[in-house]
DODRENMAR-256590 format. One record per residue (C-alpha): x, y, z; residue number from 1. Coordinates in pm, whole numbers. Layout:
+--------+--------+--------+------+
|   east |  north |     up | voba |
+--------+--------+--------+------+
|      X |      Y |      Z |  NUM |
...
+--------+--------+--------+------+
This chain:
+--------+--------+--------+------+
|   east |  north |     up | voba |
+--------+--------+--------+------+
|    258 |  -5933 |   1036 |    1 |
|      6 |  -5967 |   1318 |    2 |
|     75 |  -5802 |   1651 |    3 |
|    235 |  -6005 |   1927 |    4 |
|     19 |  -6012 |   2239 |    5 |
|    216 |  -5963 |   2560 |    6 |
|    117 |  -6228 |   2819 |    7 |
|     20 |  -6088 |   3157 |    8 |
|    311 |  -6063 |   3395 |    9 |
|    313 |  -6322 |   3673 |   10 |
|    220 |  -6175 |   4009 |   11 |
|    521 |  -6333 |   4178 |   12 |
|    780 |  -6178 |   3942 |   13 |
|   1016 |  -5981 |   4168 |   14 |
|   1033 |  -5612 |   4080 |   15 |
|   1281 |  -5462 |   4325 |   16 |
|   1345 |  -5169 |   4093 |   17 |
|   1008 |  -5011 |   4170 |   18 |
|   1128 |  -4912 |   4517 |   19 |
|   1425 |  -4739 |   4355 |   20 |
|   1222 |  -4524 |   4115 |   21 |
|   1271 |  -4145 |   4136 |   22 |
|    987 |  -3937 |   4285 |   23 |
|    715 |  -3872 |   4032 |   24 |
|    793 |  -4166 |   3804 |   25 |
|    503 |  -4415 |   3786 |   26 |
|    541 |  -4792 |   3788 |   27 |
|    320 |  -4817 |   3480 |   28 |
|    197 |  -4607 |   3188 |   29 |
|   -131 |  -4613 |   3001 |   30 |
|    -18 |  -4716 |   2654 |   31 |
|   -377 |  -4734 |   2524 |   32 |
|   -425 |  -4356 |   2528 |   33 |
|   -349 |  -4327 |   2156 |   34 |
|   -473 |  -4562 |   1885 |   35 |
|   -163 |  -4494 |   1675 |   36 |
|    160 |  -4302 |   1657 |   37 |
|     -6 |  -4065 |   1410 |   38 |
|   -266 |  -3970 |   1670 |   39 |
|      5 |  -3893 |   1924 |   40 |
|    209 |  -3685 |   1679 |   41 |
|    -89 |  -3487 |   1554 |   42 |
|   -184 |  -3397 |   1910 |   43 |
|    175 |  -3288 |   1977 |   44 |
|    185 |  -3070 |   1666 |   45 |
|   -136 |  -2895 |   1766 |   46 |
|    -15 |  -2838 |   2122 |   47 |
|    324 |  -2700 |   2016 |   48 |
|    232 |  -2552 |   1676 |   49 |
|    422 |  -2225 |   1720 |   50 |
|    741 |  -2382 |   1858 |   51 |
|   1044 |  -2479 |   1652 |   52 |
|   1054 |  -2851 |   1579 |   53 |
|   1407 |  -2828 |   1441 |   54 |
|   1693 |  -2596 |   1363 |   55 |
|   1931 |  -2707 |   1090 |   56 |
|   2213 |  -2490 |    956 |   57 |
|   2027 |  -2183 |   1078 |   58 |
|   1692 |  -2273 |    921 |   59 |
|   1398 |  -2324 |   1157 |   60 |
|   1104 |  -2558 |   1101 |   61 |
|    802 |  -2517 |   1327 |   62 |
|    574 |  -2798 |   1439 |   63 |
|    291 |  -2634 |   1244 |   64 |
|    504 |  -2662 |    930 |   65 |
|    590 |  -3026 |   1001 |   66 |
|    216 |  -3090 |   1021 |   67 |
|    137 |  -2908 |    696 |   68 |
|    431 |  -3033 |    492 |   69 |
|    395 |  -3394 |    602 |   70 |
|     26 |  -3385 |    515 |   71 |
|    111 |  -3264 |    164 |   72 |
|    384 |  -3526 |    116 |   73 |
|    152 |  -3795 |    252 |   74 |
|   -115 |  -3698 |     -2 |   75 |
|    145 |  -3721 |   -280 |   76 |
|    253 |  -4066 |   -161 |   77 |
|   -106 |  -4184 |   -168 |   78 |
|   -146 |  -4047 |   -519 |   79 |
|    155 |  -4258 |   -621 |   80 |
|    -12 |  -4570 |   -486 |   81 |
|    120 |  -4596 |   -131 |   82 |
|   -149 |  -4779 |     64 |   83 |
|   -182 |  -4905 |    418 |   84 |
|    107 |  -5135 |    505 |   85 |
|    326 |  -5040 |    208 |   86 |
|    690 |  -4987 |    293 |   87 |
|    864 |  -4658 |    215 |   88 |
|   1241 |  -4633 |    261 |   89 |
|   1402 |  -4312 |    390 |   90 |
|   1773 |  -4261 |    322 |   91 |
|   1895 |  -3925 |    453 |   92 |
|   2117 |  -3769 |    718 |   93 |
|   1966 |  -3538 |    981 |   94 |
|   1787 |  -3277 |    772 |   95 |
|   1447 |  -3102 |    790 |   96 |
|   1323 |  -3332 |    511 |   97 |
|   1359 |  -3625 |    748 |   98 |
|   1141 |  -3446 |   1004 |   99 |
|    870 |  -3423 |    737 |  100 |
|    914 |  -3759 |    565 |  101 |
|    871 |  -3978 |    874 |  102 |
|    517 |  -3861 |    961 |  103 |
|    427 |  -3831 |    592 |  104 |
|    480 |  -4204 |    542 |  105 |
|    288 |  -4287 |    859 |  106 |
|     -4 |  -4056 |    770 |  107 |
|    -29 |  -4215 |    427 |  108 |
|    -69 |  -4549 |    607 |  109 |
|    277 |  -4668 |    513 |  110 |
|    561 |  -4830 |    704 |  111 |
|    885 |  -4636 |    751 |  112 |
|   1200 |  -4827 |    657 |  113 |
|   1494 |  -4627 |    789 |  114 |
|   1812 |  -4671 |    583 |  115 |
|   2167 |  -4573 |    665 |  116 |
|   2266 |  -4326 |    388 |  117 |
|   2627 |  -4449 |    403 |  118 |
|   2528 |  -4803 |    308 |  119 |
|   2704 |  -4968 |     19 |  120 |
|   2493 |  -5071 |   -278 |  121 |
|   2500 |  -5431 |   -156 |  122 |
|   2372 |  -5337 |    190 |  123 |
|   2106 |  -5106 |     47 |  124 |
|   1986 |  -5366 |   -203 |  125 |
|   1943 |  -5622 |     75 |  126 |
|   1731 |  -5387 |    282 |  127 |
|   1516 |  -5276 |    -11 |  128 |
|   1458 |  -5634 |   -122 |  129 |
|   1395 |  -5766 |    226 |  130 |
|   1147 |  -5492 |    313 |  131 |
|    976 |  -5492 |    -27 |  132 |
|    985 |  -5111 |    -36 |  133 |
|    831 |  -4964 |   -350 |  134 |
|    913 |  -4600 |   -272 |  135 |
|   1243 |  -4446 |   -166 |  136 |
|   1311 |  -4093 |    -43 |  137 |
|   1683 |  -4022 |    -60 |  138 |
|   1922 |  -3728 |    -44 |  139 |
|   2065 |  -3682 |   -394 |  140 |
|   2421 |  -3700 |   -258 |  141 |
|   2369 |  -4076 |   -217 |  142 |
|   2182 |  -4136 |   -542 |  143 |
|   2478 |  -4309 |   -707 |  144 |
|   2444 |  -4589 |   -450 |  145 |
|   2071 |  -4607 |   -517 |  146 |
|   2125 |  -4638 |   -891 |  147 |
|   2354 |  -4935 |   -839 |  148 |
|   2125 |  -5100 |   -583 |  149 |
|   1787 |  -5064 |   -757 |  150 |
|   1803 |  -5356 |  -1005 |  151 |
|   1617 |  -5650 |   -860 |  152 |
|   1423 |  -5442 |   -608 |  153 |
|   1053 |  -5347 |   -609 |  154 |
|   1124 |  -4973 |   -595 |  155 |
|    910 |  -4782 |   -846 |  156 |
|    921 |  -4426 |   -714 |  157 |
|   1231 |  -4235 |   -609 |  158 |
|   1205 |  -3896 |   -438 |  159 |
|   1528 |  -3697 |   -457 |  160 |
|   1588 |  -3449 |   -177 |  161 |
|   1847 |  -3172 |   -202 |  162 |
|   2038 |  -3008 |     78 |  163 |
|   1860 |  -2680 |     11 |  164 |
|   1507 |  -2821 |     38 |  165 |
|   1307 |  -2656 |    317 |  166 |
|   1587 |  -2409 |    386 |  167 |
|   1414 |  -2151 |    166 |  168 |
|   1539 |  -2000 |   -156 |  169 |
|   1603 |  -1671 |     23 |  170 |
|   1848 |  -1848 |    252 |  171 |
|   2105 |  -1911 |    -15 |  172 |
|   2388 |  -1880 |    233 |  173 |
|   2254 |  -2185 |    417 |  174 |
|   2225 |  -2385 |     98 |  175 |
|   2586 |  -2309 |      9 |  176 |
|   2700 |  -2398 |    360 |  177 |
|   2500 |  -2722 |    346 |  178 |
|   2672 |  -2834 |     28 |  179 |
|   3012 |  -2770 |    185 |  180 |
|   2903 |  -2938 |    510 |  181 |
|   2852 |  -3280 |    352 |  182 |
|   3106 |  -3247 |     72 |  183 |
|   3350 |  -3476 |    248 |  184 |
|   3087 |  -3750 |    281 |  185 |
|   2959 |  -3791 |    -74 |  186 |
|   2951 |  -3552 |   -370 |  187 |
|   2617 |  -3436 |   -508 |  188 |
|   2476 |  -3668 |   -773 |  189 |
|   2176 |  -3673 |  -1003 |  190 |
|   1993 |  -3997 |  -1066 |  191 |
|   1939 |  -4094 |  -1432 |  192 |
|   1669 |  -4359 |  -1457 |  193 |
|   1523 |  -4482 |  -1783 |  194 |
|   1373 |  -4812 |  -1672 |  195 |
|   1019 |  -4700 |  -1598 |  196 |
|   1082 |  -4585 |  -1244 |  197 |
|    971 |  -4231 |  -1165 |  198 |
|   1199 |  -3971 |  -1013 |  199 |
|   1052 |  -3666 |   -840 |  200 |
|   1219 |  -3381 |   -656 |  201 |
|   1125 |  -3355 |   -288 |  202 |
|    997 |  -2999 |   -309 |  203 |
|    798 |  -3086 |   -621 |  204 |
|    634 |  -3380 |   -445 |  205 |
|    537 |  -3153 |   -156 |  206 |
|    406 |  -2886 |   -394 |  207 |
|    199 |  -3138 |   -589 |  208 |
|     71 |  -3294 |   -268 |  209 |
|    -41 |  -2957 |   -133 |  210 |
|   -302 |  -2952 |   -411 |  211 |
|   -428 |  -3300 |   -321 |  212 |
|   -647 |  -3420 |    -36 |  213 |
|   -499 |  -3663 |    212 |  214 |
|   -726 |  -3960 |    267 |  215 |
|   -717 |  -4042 |    640 |  216 |
|   -611 |  -4400 |    707 |  217 |
|   -759 |  -4599 |    994 |  218 |
|   -453 |  -4705 |   1191 |  219 |
|   -460 |  -4921 |   1500 |  220 |
|   -213 |  -5024 |   1770 |  221 |
|   -122 |  -5348 |   1590 |  222 |
|    -43 |  -5189 |   1255 |  223 |
|    325 |  -5176 |   1161 |  224 |
|    492 |  -4835 |   1195 |  225 |
|    864 |  -4907 |   1137 |  226 |
|   1094 |  -5174 |   1004 |  227 |
|   1405 |  -5096 |   1202 |  228 |
|   1691 |  -5303 |   1066 |  229 |
|   1947 |  -5438 |   1306 |  230 |
|   2313 |  -5375 |   1240 |  231 |
|   2363 |  -5729 |   1120 |  232 |
|   2640 |  -5794 |   1372 |  233 |
|   2523 |  -6153 |   1424 |  234 |
|   2442 |  -6236 |   1063 |  235 |
|   2214 |  -6101 |    790 |  236 |
|   2051 |  -5771 |    881 |  237 |
|   1692 |  -5830 |    999 |  238 |
|   1401 |  -5589 |   1019 |  239 |
|   1265 |  -5545 |   1371 |  240 |
|    891 |  -5500 |   1323 |  241 |
|    781 |  -5213 |   1546 |  242 |
|    407 |  -5164 |   1575 |  243 |
|    239 |  -4832 |   1641 |  244 |
|    173 |  -4941 |   1998 |  245 |
|    538 |  -5034 |   2051 |  246 |
|    664 |  -4686 |   1962 |  247 |
|    378 |  -4507 |   2139 |  248 |
|    455 |  -4708 |   2452 |  249 |
|    824 |  -4616 |   2450 |  250 |
|    745 |  -4248 |   2400 |  251 |
|    508 |  -4251 |   2698 |  252 |
|    756 |  -4452 |   2905 |  253 |
|   1031 |  -4203 |   2819 |  254 |
|    800 |  -3912 |   2898 |  255 |
|    730 |  -4059 |   3242 |  256 |
|   1103 |  -4105 |   3308 |  257 |
|   1236 |  -3775 |   3171 |  258 |
|    938 |  -3555 |   3253 |  259 |
|   1010 |  -3475 |   3619 |  260 |
|   1365 |  -3359 |   3543 |  261 |
|   1272 |  -3151 |   3237 |  262 |
|    977 |  -3001 |   3426 |  263 |
|   1228 |  -2825 |   3652 |  264 |
|   1307 |  -2597 |   3356 |  265 |
|    948 |  -2478 |   3341 |  266 |
|    699 |  -2472 |   3056 |  267 |
|    922 |  -2315 |   2794 |  268 |
|   1075 |  -2433 |   2468 |  269 |
|   1364 |  -2671 |   2527 |  270 |
|   1647 |  -2769 |   2294 |  271 |
|   1791 |  -3116 |   2236 |  272 |
|   2101 |  -3199 |   2035 |  273 |
|   2017 |  -3441 |   1754 |  274 |
|   2367 |  -3544 |   1648 |  275 |
|   2284 |  -3915 |   1642 |  276 |
|   2135 |  -4013 |   1304 |  277 |
|   1756 |  -4019 |   1287 |  278 |
|   1767 |  -4348 |   1099 |  279 |
|   1896 |  -4505 |   1422 |  280 |
|   1635 |  -4613 |   1676 |  281 |
|   1796 |  -4418 |   1962 |  282 |
|   1761 |  -4080 |   1791 |  283 |
|   1431 |  -4174 |   1628 |  284 |
|   1260 |  -4223 |   1964 |  285 |
|   1455 |  -4005 |   2206 |  286 |
|   1516 |  -3709 |   1973 |  287 |
|   1234 |  -3710 |   1718 |  288 |
|    940 |  -3868 |   1897 |  289 |
|   1009 |  -3752 |   2250 |  290 |
|   1100 |  -3412 |   2112 |  291 |
|    757 |  -3380 |   1954 |  292 |
|    592 |  -3495 |   2275 |  293 |
|    768 |  -3229 |   2482 |  294 |
|    757 |  -2961 |   2212 |  295 |
|   1135 |  -2966 |   2211 |  296 |
|   1352 |  -2818 |   1937 |  297 |
|   1589 |  -3068 |   1779 |  298 |
|   1921 |  -2915 |   1682 |  299 |
|   1980 |  -3125 |   1370 |  300 |
|   2344 |  -3212 |   1301 |  301 |
|   2385 |  -3361 |    950 |  302 |
|   2747 |  -3464 |   1003 |  303 |
|   2842 |  -3528 |   1368 |  304 |
|   3188 |  -3648 |   1267 |  305 |
|   3277 |  -3287 |   1195 |  306 |
|   3358 |  -3211 |   1560 |  307 |
|   3476 |  -2850 |   1503 |  308 |
|   3157 |  -2781 |   1307 |  309 |
|   2943 |  -2941 |   1577 |  310 |
|   3110 |  -2731 |   1846 |  311 |
|   3052 |  -2414 |   1642 |  312 |
|   2684 |  -2503 |   1616 |  313 |
|   2659 |  -2577 |   1989 |  314 |
|   2817 |  -2239 |   2066 |  315 |
|   2512 |  -2069 |   1914 |  316 |
|   2256 |  -2239 |   2140 |  317 |
|   2191 |  -2324 |   2503 |  318 |
|   2098 |  -2690 |   2501 |  319 |
|   1898 |  -2874 |   2766 |  320 |
|   1930 |  -3235 |   2655 |  321 |
|   2220 |  -3414 |   2489 |  322 |
|   2168 |  -3776 |   2377 |  323 |
|   2487 |  -3939 |   2248 |  324 |
|   2702 |  -4249 |   2239 |  325 |
|   3032 |  -4286 |   2422 |  326 |
|   3232 |  -4211 |   2105 |  327 |
|   3074 |  -3867 |   2065 |  328 |
|   3090 |  -3781 |   2435 |  329 |
|   3458 |  -3876 |   2428 |  330 |
|   3543 |  -3678 |   2114 |  331 |
|   3379 |  -3363 |   2249 |  332 |
|   3519 |  -3396 |   2599 |  333 |
|   3872 |  -3418 |   2455 |  334 |
|   3837 |  -3105 |   2242 |  335 |
|   3950 |  -2789 |   2426 |  336 |
|   3699 |  -2576 |   2234 |  337 |
|   3410 |  -2777 |   2375 |  338 |
|   3509 |  -2695 |   2733 |  339 |
|   3462 |  -2325 |   2660 |  340 |
|   3089 |  -2359 |   2582 |  341 |
|   2802 |  -2256 |   2809 |  342 |
|   2642 |  -2560 |   2978 |  343 |
|   2435 |  -2368 |   3232 |  344 |
|   2105 |  -2507 |   3103 |  345 |
|   2214 |  -2865 |   3023 |  346 |
|   2020 |  -3095 |   3258 |  347 |
|   2017 |  -3431 |   3077 |  348 |
|   2308 |  -3605 |   2906 |  349 |
|   2176 |  -3948 |   2816 |  350 |
|   2408 |  -4215 |   2682 |  351 |
|   2313 |  -4529 |   2495 |  352 |
|   2395 |  -4743 |   2194 |  353 |
|   2713 |  -4874 |   2355 |  354 |
|   2872 |  -4886 |   2700 |  355 |
|   2965 |  -4544 |   2837 |  356 |
|   3320 |  -4563 |   2970 |  357 |
|   3403 |  -4428 |   3313 |  358 |
|   3689 |  -4207 |   3194 |  359 |
|   3462 |  -4043 |   2937 |  360 |
|   3175 |  -3995 |   3181 |  361 |
|   3401 |  -3839 |   3443 |  362 |
|   3558 |  -3595 |   3200 |  363 |
|   3215 |  -3499 |   3059 |  364 |
|   3085 |  -3430 |   3412 |  365 |
|   3390 |  -3221 |   3496 |  366 |
|   3345 |  -3006 |   3185 |  367 |
|   2965 |  -2973 |   3169 |  368 |
|   2856 |  -3027 |   3529 |  369 |
|   2593 |  -3266 |   3392 |  370 |
|   2642 |  -3641 |   3456 |  371 |
|   2600 |  -3890 |   3171 |  372 |
|   2289 |  -4094 |   3243 |  373 |
|   2341 |  -4431 |   3081 |  374 |
|   2047 |  -4626 |   2946 |  375 |
|   2004 |  -4945 |   2750 |  376 |
|   1792 |  -5073 |   2469 |  377 |
|   1784 |  -5231 |   2125 |  378 |
|   1609 |  -5184 |   1793 |  379 |
|   1386 |  -5469 |   1905 |  380 |
|   1268 |  -5273 |   2211 |  381 |
|   1186 |  -4941 |   2039 |  382 |
|   1455 |  -4892 |   2195 |  383 |
|   1467 |  -4795 |   2565 |  384 |
|   1438 |  -5074 |   2821 |  385 |
|   1637 |  -4936 |   3116 |  386 |
|   1786 |  -4611 |   3237 |  387 |
|   1973 |  -4475 |   3532 |  388 |
|   1791 |  -4219 |   3742 |  389 |
|   1834 |  -3869 |   3607 |  390 |
|   1933 |  -3737 |   3948 |  391 |
|   2258 |  -3934 |   3970 |  392 |
|   2567 |  -3730 |   4049 |  393 |
|   2840 |  -3966 |   3930 |  394 |
|   2915 |  -4253 |   3694 |  395 |
|   2743 |  -4570 |   3810 |  396 |
|   2875 |  -4830 |   3567 |  397 |
|   2524 |  -4972 |   3532 |  398 |
|   2249 |  -4938 |   3275 |  399 |
|   2006 |  -4849 |   3550 |  400 |
|   1655 |  -4966 |   3629 |  401 |
|   1386 |  -5118 |   3406 |  402 |
|   1160 |  -4856 |   3250 |  403 |
|    799 |  -4816 |   3367 |  404 |
|    580 |  -5109 |   3252 |  405 |
|    895 |  -5307 |   3171 |  406 |
|   1002 |  -5637 |   3324 |  407 |
|   1359 |  -5762 |   3310 |  408 |
|   1488 |  -6096 |   3421 |  409 |
|   1828 |  -6264 |   3397 |  410 |
|   1815 |  -6616 |   3251 |  411 |
|   2053 |  -6902 |   3181 |  412 |
|   2085 |  -7081 |   2847 |  413 |
|   1793 |  -7309 |   2937 |  414 |
|   1563 |  -7014 |   3004 |  415 |
|   1565 |  -7044 |   3381 |  416 |
|   1552 |  -6728 |   3592 |  417 |
|   1876 |  -6672 |   3783 |  418 |
|   1915 |  -6526 |   4133 |  419 |
|   2031 |  -6170 |   4193 |  420 |
|   2402 |  -6122 |   4135 |  421 |
|   2436 |  -6411 |   3890 |  422 |
|   2539 |  -6330 |   3530 |  423 |
|   2307 |  -6445 |   3254 |  424 |
|   2120 |  -6324 |   2949 |  425 |
|   1920 |  -6004 |   2991 |  426 |
|   1560 |  -6076 |   2891 |  427 |
|   1306 |  -5797 |   2842 |  428 |
|    929 |  -5786 |   2837 |  429 |
|    709 |  -5482 |   2792 |  430 |
|    479 |  -5298 |   2552 |  431 |
|    781 |  -5163 |   2363 |  432 |
|    907 |  -5509 |   2257 |  433 |
|    878 |  -5571 |   1882 |  434 |
|    625 |  -5800 |   1716 |  435 |
|    910 |  -6000 |   1562 |  436 |
|   1154 |  -5992 |   1272 |  437 |
|   1003 |  -5902 |    936 |  438 |
|    912 |  -6220 |    745 |  439 |
|   1149 |  -6427 |    962 |  440 |
|    944 |  -6639 |   1202 |  441 |
|   1242 |  -6871 |   1248 |  442 |
|   1463 |  -6587 |   1368 |  443 |
|   1181 |  -6450 |   1582 |  444 |
|   1142 |  -6785 |   1754 |  445 |
|   1510 |  -6780 |   1849 |  446 |
|   1476 |  -6458 |   2048 |  447 |
|   1125 |  -6474 |   2194 |  448 |
|   1024 |  -6687 |   2491 |  449 |
|    662 |  -6810 |   2508 |  450 |
|    601 |  -6586 |   2811 |  451 |
|    681 |  -6275 |   2604 |  452 |
|   1038 |  -6212 |   2716 |  453 |
|   1283 |  -6104 |   2446 |  454 |
|   1633 |  -6249 |   2456 |  455 |
|   1871 |  -5956 |   2420 |  456 |
|   2189 |  -6154 |   2359 |  457 |
|   2360 |  -5941 |   2624 |  458 |
|   2505 |  -6085 |   2942 |  459 |
|   2416 |  -5892 |   3256 |  460 |
|   2367 |  -5900 |   3631 |  461 |
|   2078 |  -5759 |   3836 |  462 |
|   2134 |  -5666 |   4197 |  463 |
|   1880 |  -5676 |   4478 |  464 |
|   1778 |  -5314 |   4413 |  465 |
|   1696 |  -5390 |   4050 |  466 |
|   2003 |  -5218 |   3904 |  467 |
|   2126 |  -5394 |   3590 |  468 |
|   2489 |  -5411 |   3488 |  469 |
|   2604 |  -5519 |   3142 |  470 |
|   2878 |  -5778 |   3147 |  471 |
|   2903 |  -5818 |   2770 |  472 |
|   2758 |  -5950 |   2450 |  473 |
|   2754 |  -6328 |   2449 |  474 |
|   2927 |  -6337 |   2112 |  475 |
|   3205 |  -6101 |   2226 |  476 |
|   3301 |  -6299 |   2536 |  477 |
|   3660 |  -6429 |   2529 |  478 |
|   3731 |  -6775 |   2671 |  479 |
|   4087 |  -6793 |   2812 |  480 |
|   4180 |  -7133 |   2955 |  481 |
|   3820 |  -7188 |   3056 |  482 |
|   3782 |  -6845 |   3217 |  483 |
|   3540 |  -6587 |   3081 |  484 |
|   3695 |  -6253 |   2988 |  485 |
|   3456 |  -5971 |   2905 |  486 |
|   3587 |  -5708 |   2659 |  487 |
|   3383 |  -5430 |   2819 |  488 |
|   3567 |  -5476 |   3149 |  489 |
|   3905 |  -5458 |   2974 |  490 |
|   3803 |  -5148 |   2778 |  491 |
|   3659 |  -4970 |   3082 |  492 |
|   3977 |  -5014 |   3285 |  493 |
|   4227 |  -4944 |   3006 |  494 |
|   4020 |  -4641 |   2909 |  495 |
|   4101 |  -4489 |   3249 |  496 |
|   4471 |  -4467 |   3156 |  497 |
|   4545 |  -4097 |   3096 |  498 |
|   4736 |  -4175 |   2777 |  499 |
|   4449 |  -4365 |   2610 |  500 |
|   4196 |  -4194 |   2386 |  501 |
|   4003 |  -4505 |   2275 |  502 |
|   4046 |  -4879 |   2303 |  503 |
|   3882 |  -5207 |   2210 |  504 |
|   3946 |  -5567 |   2317 |  505 |
|   3880 |  -5883 |   2114 |  506 |
|   3963 |  -6251 |   2139 |  507 |
|   4226 |  -6409 |   1914 |  508 |
|   4317 |  -6778 |   1874 |  509 |
|   4590 |  -6900 |   2106 |  510 |
|   4754 |  -7243 |   2093 |  511 |
|   4806 |  -7256 |   2469 |  512 |
|   4489 |  -7106 |   2615 |  513 |
|   4239 |  -7146 |   2332 |  514 |
|   4187 |  -6771 |   2312 |  515 |
|   4383 |  -6470 |   2426 |  516 |
|   4302 |  -6103 |   2461 |  517 |
|   4418 |  -5858 |   2196 |  518 |
|   4393 |  -5489 |   2275 |  519 |
|   4369 |  -5210 |   2014 |  520 |
|   4449 |  -4859 |   2135 |  521 |
|   4426 |  -4507 |   1993 |  522 |
|   4675 |  -4287 |   2177 |  523 |
|   4588 |  -3964 |   2350 |  524 |
|   4950 |  -3923 |   2460 |  525 |
|   5188 |  -3976 |   2165 |  526 |
|   5457 |  -4108 |   2400 |  527 |
|   5236 |  -4391 |   2528 |  528 |
|   5418 |  -4724 |   2493 |  529 |
|   5325 |  -5090 |   2493 |  530 |
|   5506 |  -5132 |   2824 |  531 |
|   5300 |  -4848 |   2978 |  532 |
|   4981 |  -5038 |   2893 |  533 |
|   5124 |  -5374 |   2997 |  534 |
|   5216 |  -5229 |   3335 |  535 |
|   4871 |  -5075 |   3375 |  536 |
|   4711 |  -5410 |   3298 |  537 |
|   4939 |  -5592 |   3541 |  538 |
|   4818 |  -5352 |   3810 |  539 |
|   4450 |  -5395 |   3728 |  540 |
|   4389 |  -5746 |   3594 |  541 |
|   4450 |  -6099 |   3704 |  542 |
|   4685 |  -6288 |   3472 |  543 |
|   4433 |  -6449 |   3237 |  544 |
|   4264 |  -6114 |   3167 |  545 |
|   4580 |  -5933 |   3063 |  546 |
|   4614 |  -5861 |   2689 |  547 |
|   4864 |  -6086 |   2519 |  548 |
|   4889 |  -5857 |   2216 |  549 |
|   4870 |  -5477 |   2213 |  550 |
|   4835 |  -5286 |   1887 |  551 |
|   4831 |  -4909 |   1844 |  552 |
|   4614 |  -4759 |   1571 |  553 |
|   4533 |  -4415 |   1440 |  554 |
|   4160 |  -4489 |   1472 |  555 |
|   3918 |  -4772 |   1544 |  556 |
|   3656 |  -4892 |   1295 |  557 |
|   3311 |  -4767 |   1389 |  558 |
|   2953 |  -4790 |   1269 |  559 |
|   2783 |  -4466 |   1155 |  560 |
|   2627 |  -4447 |   1503 |  561 |
|   2972 |  -4457 |   1663 |  562 |
|   2988 |  -4813 |   1792 |  563 |
|   3331 |  -4969 |   1778 |  564 |
|   3313 |  -5264 |   1539 |  565 |
|   3483 |  -5545 |   1726 |  566 |
|   3402 |  -5790 |   1448 |  567 |
|   3623 |  -5594 |   1207 |  568 |
|   3903 |  -5590 |   1461 |  569 |
|   3867 |  -5965 |   1511 |  570 |
|   3884 |  -6032 |   1139 |  571 |
|   4195 |  -5811 |   1110 |  572 |
|   4362 |  -5968 |   1410 |  573 |
+--------+--------+--------+------+
């Protein structure tokens, strides 16, 4: 797919956010400094060679080792026929193998196709077929899904990783712990294939590749680096085509934004919590790529749903940066053991992926002393498009300011720019915006304006200082007797009730008003009643916004990244 040229920004486009930038953050970044993502990563590895790139279950992997191991695996991939532009699927939780596999594919000239390891066979088959991947690197625990999904795909080579790979044979205690750590997710499985496809163990592929010579591949800014599949919440999952220049740009934009705050800690190794899955664009850029750029150690968490295990791991380290979604912030902040940890060196808690709720942000700040800095982005924008300033001292309820070199405008359904304070669709333009959806020019045309702005599908408001506030997803908006009701508003306010742990609002059919609000709640206080919530809503909402139906649940359905799945709640309602 050819690269999408970004039209020059009109000189009269208002950019009030520039006056609100923190000291030291530039209005623009030079995204042409690196011809490819590989060039940027290789420079980072050389600069930080002796530092730890990751720590996982006690095992450390240095940047020098990431460089050497990825080169060997890249040479093996080339020997198996991977050529420039070929897609290679990666299907693993957060493990050292992932740290090696991502650059290995890129150095071989391939395109990384990140796959959720908890996919069903149907979901996996769609992504393999759609991407045309011929090689798959997968943790053996999920091989039973692969076996079921492979028929009808182009996959010819399967690389099976084991939990103990890269932990070292002398670290048997870590291998045993690793097996127990993921036992609740999926049992270990070996892949029997007799249909001509090859199966190779991860460590064997690396060992064989170490005896081969990697053939350098000429990569340019407009070559494809990642196919980052959307969650499919609006239909069939589509691959956002991220070029090398898109990802490089977002790394440099993030460096410009985060650099001044992290510089206050001095030139020493820093630690970031990588609990979000690396197959998700948020962790891929903010944890993996930005971590390499800063020489930061990623504390890899294979199973973030194991909150007690996560807290035990955190107790062994002083962390400086904690990227997470509201669900994880909330779960930790409500665990008494978390409050006993040492947060003296935590300077950045950055939230994304979903709206951060005020109640969660306030409790996190009270416990850690570090405010949650909410940002915003999508797979299609590599992902970061906006962020609050890192020097905020309280919850703002906004997604902040456009990133350096990023333009944001609010438009109506006809594509007309709207005045400040008027809700409309958030539209984004910048070097981080994707080239389009993989092999779907029709879908690309639906989201791209001729002037280069990407239609996010999110409804927002920009104020006169350039601060952007999310109102809601267009598709999630509830229409009650002609009035718009935004689920995020309902959830934010109900979430402030001391008896509520989590909540979600959806629209349900109503004979009288067309639609009505249904509210799902997970209790924090077991004595919480429907009348308690009804009274709270009477105090806080005008009549048409008040939930007509309230349902208590033990838990809410969530994606592997932690987003509450409103569509599942709607279908169950």
